[in-house]
Structure formats: C-alpha cells, structure tokens
N, C-alpha and C positions, 0 to 999 in steps of 0.2 A: 226830419229825414232819418230813416233807419240806417244804422251802421251796417256796412258791408260784412259779409261772412269772412271770418279769418280762422286759420288753423288754431287748434287748442294746445299748441306746443311752440317752443322756440328751438332753433337749431344750435347745438353746442359743438358738435364735431362734424367735419366734412371729409369726404373722400374724393379725390380727383377722378374724373372720367375723361376719356380721350375720344376725339372725333377721328374718323378715318375716311379714306377716299373710296369712291365706288370701285375703282380698280382693285384696291386691297380687299374689299368685301367680296368681290367676285372670286378672287383667288382663295380667300379663306373658306367660303361656303363650299367651293368645289373640293378643297382638301378635306373638308368635314363630311364628304359624301352626301352633301345636301341634307344633313341632319343637324338641326339647330342645337341639339344637346351636345354635339361634338365640338362646338365653337369654344375657344378659350374666353374667359370672362373679359380679358382686356381687349378683345376684338369687338366687344359689344358696347354701344354708346348708351342706350337706355334699355335695361333688361327687364322685360315683362314676361319672361318665360314662366315664372311662378311667383306667387306670394307666400310660398311655403319656406319658412326659415330665413327669409330675406328682409324681414322688417327691422326697424331700428328700435332697440330696447330703450326704455326710459332710464333716467339716472337712478330711480328707485330700484329698478331691476339690476342694474350694474352694482349698486350697493349690496343687494341681496347676494350677488355672486361672490362677493368678498366674505360673506358669512357662511358659505357652503360648508356642510359637514360631510367629509368624505369617508366616514366610517362604513365598513362593509355591511354591517347589519345594525338596524335601529337608529340610523342617523336622524338628527334633529330636522334635517331638510326633508326627510320622508314625512315626518309628522306635520311640517308646515304645509306640504302638498296635500296630505290627507285631510287636514282641517279646511283648506281652501275648497277642496272638492266636496266635502260634506256641507260646508256653509253656503256655497254658491250653487251646486248642482243637486245636493240632497242625497248623495249615495254613501252608504256605510262602508263598502269595500272597494278597494281599487288596487291596481297593479301598474307600476310605472314601466314604460317601454321606451325604446330609443326614438320611435316615431310612429305615425299612424299605421303604416302597413305592418309594422311589427305587432301592434295591438290587434290588428285583424288576424295576423298569423296565429297568435296565441289563442284568441277567442274562437276563431273558426276551427282550430285544431280540436276544440271541445265540441263545437256545435254543428259542424258541417260534415256530412258523410257522402260517399259516392252515391250518385243517383238522386240526391236531394234537389229540391227547387227552392230558391230563395227569392221571393217577390219583394219589390221595393220600387223606389222612384229613381230611375236612371242611375244605376250603380256606376261609381267612378272606376277608373282603370285598375287600381290596386285591389279594390273590393271585388270586382268581377274576376280579376286574375286569381285571387286567393280562392274564390268559389270554384272557378273552372279548373284550377290546379288540383282540386280535390275531386274532380270528375262530377261536379254538380253543375246546376244551371242557374244563372241569374236572370230573373224574369222582370222586365220593365213594366210597371203598372202606372206610370205617370199619366196625368190627365192629358187629353188630346190638345188642349190649348197651348201646351208647352212647345209643341212642334210647329206652331204658327208664329214666326218671329215678329210679325207685325202686330199681333194681339197684345193688348195692354192689360191682360189678366194680372191682378196684383200678386197672385200666389201660384206661379207656374210650377213650383216644386211639389204641389199637392199630388197625393196618390188618388187615383180613380178607384172609388170604393167598389164599384161594380166589377172592375177588372180584378181587384184584389180578392173579392169574395168568390169569383169564379175559380181562382187558383185554389183557395182554401177549401171550397166545397167539392171540387171535382178531382181532388188528389187524396190518396190515402193519408191519414193523419201523420204517420211517421215520415212522409216524404217531404213535408215542409217544416223545417226546424224552427224558423222564426221569420218575422217580417222586419225588413230593414228600411229605415227612413233617413235620408241624407239631408242634413240641415246646415246651410242652404244647399240646394241641389246643384252641384257643380256642372254636371254634364248637360243640364238643360239651360245653362247660362247664369249660374250663380243666383238662381231664383229661390225665393223663400217658400216655406210651408206654413200654412196658417195654424193657429192654435185650434181652431174648429176642426181642421182636417186631422191634426194630431190626436185630438180627443176621439174622433170618429174611427180612425185607424185602430187606436187602442181598444175601443169597444168591440170592433169587429174581430180583432185578433183574440180578445178574451172570449168571445163567443165560440171560437174554434180552439180555445186553450193553447194559443201560441204566444210566446214572448215577443216583445217589440224591442229592437235594438236600434239605437241612433248612431249614424256616422256623423259625429258632432264637430268636425273640424272648424266649421264657421257658424257655430250655434249662436254666438253673440250678434253677428250680423243678421241672422234670422230673427232674433228677438227685436232688433232695431226696426226691421220692416214690419213686424207685428205691431209695434208701438205706433208707427206712423201710418199704417194702412188698415189695420183691423179694428172694427168698431168695438168700443168698450175697453181699449187698452191704451188710449192716448194719455191717460193720467197715471198709468202704472210705470214704475221704474223698470229699467232693463233687468235688474236683478230679480224683481218680482216676476217678470215675464219668464225669465230663465227657469226659475223654480217651478212654475206651472208647466213649462215645456217638458221638463224632465220627469214630472209626475206621471207622464204618459209613456215613459220608456222603462223597460225592465233592466236594460244594460246599455252601455255605450262604448264606442271607441273614439279616440280623439288624436288627431295629429295636432299637437299643441304649437306647432310651427306657424299656425295661422292665427287664430283669435287670441291665443295666449302670448303671441309676439315673442317667441324664443327661437333661437337658431337651431335647436335640436331638442326633441322630447315628445312624448306622447303617453297615453295611458288607457287602461280599460277600467270601467267602473260599473258596479252593479249592487243590488240589494240582496241578492240570493247567495247565502253563505255556501251552499253546496256547489253552485256554479263557480264561485270564487275559489274554492278548494281544488276543483278540477283544473281551473285555469292556472293555478300556481305551479302545477307540475310542468306545464309547457313553458311558463314564464321562466322558470329556473333552467330548463333545458336550452331555450332559445335566447334569453335575454340576460338573466342574472338573478341574484337573490331577490326575494320578493320586496325588500325595502329599498332597492335601487333599480332593479330591472336593468335597462340599458342606459341609465342616466347617471351622471355625476351629481353630487350633492349641490354644487353651485347651480347646475341647470334646474334642479328641482326647486330651489329657492326662487330663481328667476321666473319659473313657470307659475308657482303659487302667486307671486306678485302680479304676473301678467294676467292671470285669470281674474283678479280683482280689478285691475286697470281696464282690461278689455271688455268688461261688462259695465262700464260707465258710459253714459249717453254722449258726453262730449268727445270721448275717444272715437266712438263709432260714427258720430256725425261728421267729424273731420274726415275720416277715412272714406265713408260712403259718398259724401259730397264731392270728393275728388274723382271718384269713379264716375259719378254723374256728370261732372264737368267734362271729362273726356267724351262720354257718351253724347252730350249735347253738341260738342264741336263736330263730332262725326255725323250726327243726324242733320245738323245744319248744312253739312256738305252733301247730304243726300245719300250717304253711305248706309247700306242695309245692315242693321245689327239686331240682336235679340232685345226686344222691348218687353216690359220696362227695363231700365238699366239694372244690372245685377249688383250684388254686394261687394264682390272682390275683384271683378274684372268686367271688361266689355267684350262681348262675343260677336265678332263680325260674321255675318251670314255669307259664307264663301260661295254657296251655290248661287245666290242672287248677285254676288259681286262678280263672279266669273261663270255666267250661265252657259257659255258655249264650250267650256272645258269638259271633256268626258270624265265621268266619275272614276274611270280606271286610271286617270292621271293624277289622282290624289289632290283634289281641288284645294282643300284648306292648307295642305302642306305647300302647295305651289304658291298660294297667296302669302303664307308666312315667309317663304324664301324671298319673294319679290319685295316684301316690306323690309327685310334685312338688307338686301342689296341696295334699296333706295336710300336707307337712312342709318343703318346700324342698329335699328330697333329689333329686339328679339322677342317674338311672341311664341305661341305653341299651337300645334294642330290638335283640335278636339274633333276628330272625324274618322275617316276610314282607317287610317293607320292605327289610331288608338283603339278603334272598335275591334281590330284584330281579325283573325280568321275564325270561321266556325270550327269548333274543336272536333266535330265529326266529319264534315265534308272537306275541311281545309280550304274552303272558298272564302274570298273576302266577304266580310259583312259590311254592307253599305248603309250607314245609319241615316235616319230621316234628316238629322241636323248635321251639317258640315261646317264647323266653326273654326275661325282663327281667334284664339283667346288671348287677350291682352290683360294679364294679371298684374295688378299694381301692388308692389310691396308697401307695407304700412310705414308711414312717416319717413319715407326715403326720398321721393321725388317731389318737385314743386309743380305747380300748374304750368310753368314755362316748359317743363319737360313734356307735359301732356299736350301742349300746343305743337311741339315738334312731332310727336306721334301722330296727331291728327292731320297735320299738313303733309307728312310723309305718306300717310295712307291715302290722302286726297290725290297726291301725285300719282300713286299707283292706280287709283280709281280713274283718273283722267286718261290713262293709257291702257285700260283694261282690255280694250278690243284687240290690242296687239299681243296679248298673252294667249296664245293658241295651243300651247302644249305644256305638259307637266313633267312627271317623273315616273320611273319604273323602279322596282325593287331589285337590287343586286344581292342583298343579304338581309335576312330577318331571323330573329329568334323565334322559338316555337310558341312563346307566350309573352305578352307585354312587349311586343316587338318595337314599338315606337321609340323606346329609349335608345336602342342601339342599331336601328335599321340603317342600311346603307343604300343610297339611291343614285340613280343616273338620270341625267336629263334626256328626255325624249326628243 
C-alpha cells in the first residue's frame, strides 16, 4: 500500500483564530461598506484574501533574519540576495524594492510612456494600474481557452501568438515598449505558461526587436506545472526549469511576498546594464539606495533563503496539492470553478454560480460577501470592481471572467480549514437562488478602486 500524501513540514508556532456569529459578521461587513479589505483581521476566521506576504516563513528564514546587515550601503544582505538572483534566475543586475508594485513603478517609469500599448497575458491589477496611470494601454493577448472555465487546457496562461503579432505588426515600433508575461497568470485563475509558449513569445518579440518582461511573482509555481504537465520536463528539477524560463525574458519584476515566502519585499532584475542604470535613478527616488531599495537587511536575507526553498519540488508540491484539495472538494459539490486547479488559489466562476444576478450588481463581490457572512471566510473579487472603469469613457469594464478568488497562504492553514471553506461555499451554493440582488457603488477612487471602494446593498 502506498503511503498517503503528507505536508513537507511540521508546525512549530501557532496563532489563535476566533470564530464569530452570523449576526456579528453582518454588522462588521456593513460597517466595512461591504468592502472585504476594510475588515479587521480579527473579524476573519479563515483569511484567503491573498497569498501575498501571508505565508509562514521557515526556521531557516527566521535564522537569516537574525543575520541581517542593516548598513545603508553595501550590506552583506544585498550580496546574499544578488547571489541568489544570479544563481537561481540568471540575472546580472537587480534592484531591491519593498514589493512588486514598487518594482513595476520603478521599471515602468523607465519603459512606459503616454500612448504606449503593452501587450501580455491578462495583466493583474497593479500592472494594469501602473500602465494606465501613465496614460498607456494594457492589451490582453491571452489564449481564448483561458476564458472557458470548464476547459482543462493545461496552460491557460499562454499568450495567443496571433493576437500578439497583430499588436506588434499593426502598431508603430515606438508604440509598444515591451511584451509582458505573467507567470503564473493570476487574472486567468493562477494558470501557468508553458516553456514552449515562453520560447515562442520570446522569438516573436525578438522578430520585432521588443524586450520581454516577466511579472514573476509566482514563477516557481509555474515551473512546478511545467514539470508535471509539459512533455520533456518530468525529469528536470524545478531549478533547472526556472533557469530555462528566465532565459526567455530580458527583465523581470517580482513581488517576493509570494513564491519567496516573505512578509515584505520585491525586486527588479535584468541583464541590460543600460536599463539597470536608468532604473537606479527611479529606485533611489521612490525606494531607497540601490543596495537596499525599500527593504531592510533582514528581509533581504529571508528573501534570498526563500528563493532557494521556494524552488524546491517538495515545497511546491505541498503547496499546490493543498490548493488542489480545496478545488476537488468544490468540484465534488458541483460548484463551478476555473479548471484545471490553479497554483495559488481556487477561482470560483461567479457568473455560473449566480447566473441570475445582473452584471451591474457586481456578481463576484456579491458572492465574496455572501461567503464571509456564511462563515467568516474572506476571499477577494477578481471581476468588475478590479477591472475598473475605462480610462477614456469612465464606463465600467465588464470582464469575460468574474471570479471569487480563494488565495491560500503558504504553510498557514491545514486541510481541515479547507474543508470549512468548501462546506461554507456549498451552503451558499445551496441558497444561491435566493440571492437576487447585489451592490452599488457609493464611493470609488479614480484608479485601482477595488481596494478602497465603498458599497451599498441594493
């Protein structure tokens, strides 16, 4: 008999969490203006809002934090991080930043100009926000299969080469500064990009003399899916696959709060010295000196260690198997989700869950609120609120996919917690016909509104 699957870690420190009553949750969500970001953490029983900065660090990482060098310039911690990036990702130059959106801010300050078009695979909120803030346009070139949540396509994060070439061919050269590839592709459901697609995108970009930039927050999870799904990679290590992945990118940004499993930190990396020197100007203005950016030495140490641990198969297998466990529970209940299961989260198809709710009622947000009221589980909307308004017409953009994302922190919850999430969502599923109205906006910011939006029940 084969031994059952078990986590590749044991638990050393625990943090208590508290249950609440339905009456309390109704009061709390109303006071939060029906925005789940406005809830206090102690009001949440199981927090699946994000996997960014919410993971549990290893004892090796905590040990590294005690060795942090807080020198303003030239700290040993900077060189630990530099060596890890060179050894694991292959880049000669890097700049530390306090998180991923800061890395985007620095790099895009160099590369994105007003009127530009930036093609890629389903840009995430901060990526699109930084592009549109500069009066440029983010253009989605994801394959069509990504928008069919029942399809089992193994690499739904792939870029459609015909769509991409149409953008590159039909626009003046100076209008398209680079091609961006998000690995894994969050907005399409934590779906991976194949090595074959990376290679083909790189070749197409080079044909038109365009650099390729990776949004690499979950690159290690992407490498895991390549190993188990793509022909010819089963016998390669995660680190070998990672090296090949980044061979096809000229530069990258990373929120290290995901696959490097730190609470805060990020970076930009590239092989172009001229681009590096341009970016240092903005890094010094926005973040800090080039050898610490927005990070402390102790966090750089933990990040360097996390890059190494996060690219080990056992770490990734434990993490992605738990995501699949929750996905299997939900599909067994008949709940519609993005298939196949993603790397960092389960994405519930809110349109199929609540088909009778008008799109103007913010379907995925309504479902997220119902789940919190039911159980104290906090997820997040990846739908119309996040898609924001068209910068020109100021009309709502209604995306093809309307998701409730259940993002699972790394090494934090057990499968018992996943069972609670699954049953809670099943209870909402069983009463879905009674959910006949959603919410309207009372207040919204001009960009990236979903973080601070205030809503009222219709």
